[in-house]
C-alpha positions as CSV (number, residue, x, y, z in Angstrom):
1,M,31.5,42.1,46.6
2,K,32.1,45.6,47.9
3,D,34.3,46.2,50.9
4,K,32.3,46.9,54.1
5,R,34.0,50.2,54.5
6,V,33.0,51.3,51.0
7,I,29.4,50.3,51.7
8,F,29.5,52.2,55.0
9,Y,30.9,55.4,53.5
10,D,28.5,55.1,50.5
11,T,25.6,54.7,52.9
12,I,26.4,57.6,55.2
13,K,26.7,59.9,52.2
14,A,22.9,59.9,52.0
15,L,22.5,61.0,55.6
16,D,22.0,64.6,56.8
17,D,25.1,66.4,58.1
18,K,24.5,65.6,61.8
19,E,23.9,61.9,61.2
20,Y,26.8,61.7,58.8
21,L,29.2,63.2,61.3
22,T,28.0,61.0,64.1
23,Y,28.4,57.8,62.1
24,Y,31.8,58.9,60.7
25,L,33.1,59.7,64.2
26,K,31.8,56.5,65.7
27,Y,33.7,54.5,63.2
28,Q,36.9,56.6,63.3
29,L,36.9,56.8,67.1
30,A,36.0,53.1,67.8
31,P,39.3,52.2,69.6
32,V,38.8,55.1,72.0
33,I,35.0,54.5,72.4
34,M,35.7,50.9,73.2
35,G,38.5,51.7,75.6
36,Y,41.5,50.3,73.7
37,K,43.1,53.6,73.0
38,P,43.2,56.8,75.1
39,S,42.8,59.3,72.3
40,I,42.8,59.8,68.5
41,T,43.6,62.8,66.4
42,L,41.5,63.6,63.3
43,A,41.6,66.2,60.7
44,L,38.1,67.4,60.1
45,G,36.5,70.2,58.2
46,R,35.4,69.2,54.7
47,R,34.2,65.6,54.0
48,D,32.2,64.5,51.0
49,G,31.4,68.1,50.1
50,R,30.3,69.0,53.6
51,K,31.9,71.4,56.0
52,F,31.9,70.8,59.7
53,S,32.6,73.5,62.2
54,K,34.8,72.9,65.2
55,I,31.9,73.5,67.5
56,T,29.7,70.9,65.7
57,T,32.6,68.4,65.8
58,L,33.3,68.9,69.5
59,K,29.6,68.6,70.4
60,T,29.4,65.4,68.4
61,I,32.5,64.0,70.1
62,Q,30.9,64.8,73.5
63,S,27.7,63.0,72.5
64,L,29.8,59.9,72.0
65,G,30.9,60.0,75.7
66,L,34.3,61.5,74.9
67,Q,36.0,64.8,75.2
68,G,37.5,66.8,72.4
69,M,40.1,69.6,72.0
70,V,41.0,71.5,68.8
71,L,44.8,71.3,68.5
72,R,45.1,73.4,65.4
73,E,43.0,75.2,62.9
74,T,43.6,76.0,59.2
75,E,41.4,77.7,56.7
76,N,39.9,74.3,55.5
77,A,40.2,72.0,58.5
78,H,40.8,71.6,62.2
79,I,42.9,69.0,63.9
80,V,40.9,67.5,66.9
81,L,42.1,65.3,69.7
82,A,39.2,63.1,70.9
83,Y,40.0,61.5,74.2
84,R,38.9,59.9,77.5
85,K,40.0,62.1,80.3
86,C,40.5,59.2,82.7
87,S,42.8,57.5,80.1
88,I,44.9,60.7,79.8
89,E,45.1,60.9,83.6
90,N,46.3,57.3,83.7
91,I,49.1,58.1,81.1
92,L,50.1,61.1,83.2
93,A,50.3,58.9,86.3
94,S,53.1,56.9,84.7
95,S,56.6,58.0,85.7
96,K,58.2,57.3,82.3
97,E,55.6,59.4,80.4
98,R,55.7,62.2,83.0
99,E,59.5,62.4,82.8
100,V,59.4,62.9,79.0
101,L,56.6,65.5,79.2
102,E,58.3,67.3,82.1
103,Q,61.5,67.5,80.1
104,L,59.6,69.2,77.3
105,G,58.1,71.8,79.7
106,Y,54.6,70.4,80.1
107,S,52.6,71.3,83.2
108,L,51.2,68.0,84.5
109,R,48.9,69.3,87.3
110,S,45.9,67.9,85.4
111,A,44.9,66.3,82.2
112,Y,43.6,69.7,81.1
113,T,47.0,71.5,81.7
114,A,48.9,68.8,79.9
115,L,46.6,68.9,76.9
116,A,46.7,72.7,76.9
117,G,50.5,72.3,76.6
118,L,50.0,69.9,73.7
119,R,47.8,72.5,72.0
120,K,50.5,75.1,72.6
121,R,53.2,72.9,71.1
122,Y,51.0,72.5,68.0
123,E,51.3,76.3,67.5
124,Y,55.0,75.9,66.6
125,C,55.4,72.2,65.8
126,H,53.5,70.9,62.9
127,C,52.8,67.7,64.8
128,P,54.9,67.4,68.0
129,P,56.4,63.9,68.4
130,E,55.4,63.6,72.0
131,L,51.8,63.5,70.8
132,G,52.4,59.7,70.7
133,I,52.4,59.7,74.5
134,F,48.9,61.1,74.5
135,L,47.8,58.7,71.8
136,G,48.9,55.8,74.0
137,F,52.0,54.7,72.1
138,P,54.7,53.0,74.1
139,V,57.0,55.6,75.6
140,E,60.1,53.8,74.5
141,D,59.0,54.0,70.8
142,V,58.0,57.7,71.3
143,K,61.5,58.5,72.7
144,D,63.3,56.6,70.0
145,Y,61.2,58.5,67.3
146,M,61.9,61.8,69.0
147,C,65.6,61.2,69.2
148,G,65.9,60.0,65.6
149,T,67.2,56.6,66.8
150,K,69.5,54.5,64.7
151,K,67.4,51.5,65.6
152,K,65.6,49.7,62.7
153,C,61.9,50.4,62.5
154,L,60.3,47.0,63.0
155,L,56.8,47.9,61.9
156,C,55.0,51.0,60.8
157,G,51.3,51.0,61.5
158,Y,49.5,53.2,64.1
159,W,53.0,54.3,65.1
160,Q,56.6,53.5,64.2
161,V,57.6,50.5,66.3
162,Y,61.3,50.2,67.4
163,N,60.8,48.0,70.4
164,N,58.6,45.0,71.4
165,L,57.2,44.0,68.0
166,S,54.9,41.3,69.3
167,E,53.2,43.6,71.8
168,A,52.8,46.3,69.1
169,Q,51.2,43.7,66.8
170,K,48.7,42.8,69.5
171,I,47.8,46.4,70.1
172,F,47.4,47.1,66.4
173,K,45.1,44.1,66.1
174,S,43.0,45.3,69.0
175,Y,42.6,48.7,67.3
176,D,41.7,47.1,64.0
177,D,39.3,44.7,65.7
178,A,37.6,47.6,67.5
179,K,37.1,49.4,64.2
180,E,35.8,46.2,62.5
181,S,33.4,45.5,65.3
182,M,32.1,49.1,65.2
183,L,31.8,48.9,61.4
184,L,29.6,45.8,61.6
185,S,27.5,47.3,64.3
186,L,27.0,50.6,62.4
187,L,26.2,48.7,59.2
188,N,23.5,46.7,61.0
189,E,22.1,50.0,62.5
190,L,22.1,51.7,59.1
191,E,20.4,48.7,57.5
192,K,17.5,48.9,60.1
193,I,16.9,52.6,59.5
194,S,17.0,52.5,55.7
């Protein structure tokens, strides 16, 4: 029997560009849509022989109740941060996260200024390590990663875990469960319209 993800991707290939992008993003962004994760980065541009502009991508993200920001563009793709503004604001309200970002020169007057700082860091860092803070990774793991810790990596999944393995495993499971739940919902929806 085919894997459900294979069935999903095979099914959406037959859709027009707008529907394809909507279903693709719903699946990829499930942990953010369902409130388990504050944000996700995606590299978009060409998928299955289709090319998606940054404007189309951002409009589709907004249609899903999220906000989006292009962090970097290349000739063939754009790196997009899809996020919930209130979740970013909650991260910025935490003293530990604020301290790290302030040390890196971020303006934390608002979620927008902080994210503008992240976009600026993308101009000269391929993928700035403090991105993990905006993605909701535990600040201690982000700091250890940034400093090149000598600690043993306990698990590598959505991020490299150096501290609190059991909590990270629970978080990873919640992200996986959100994607699985969304996948089943989308497959049911696709079955009804086909």
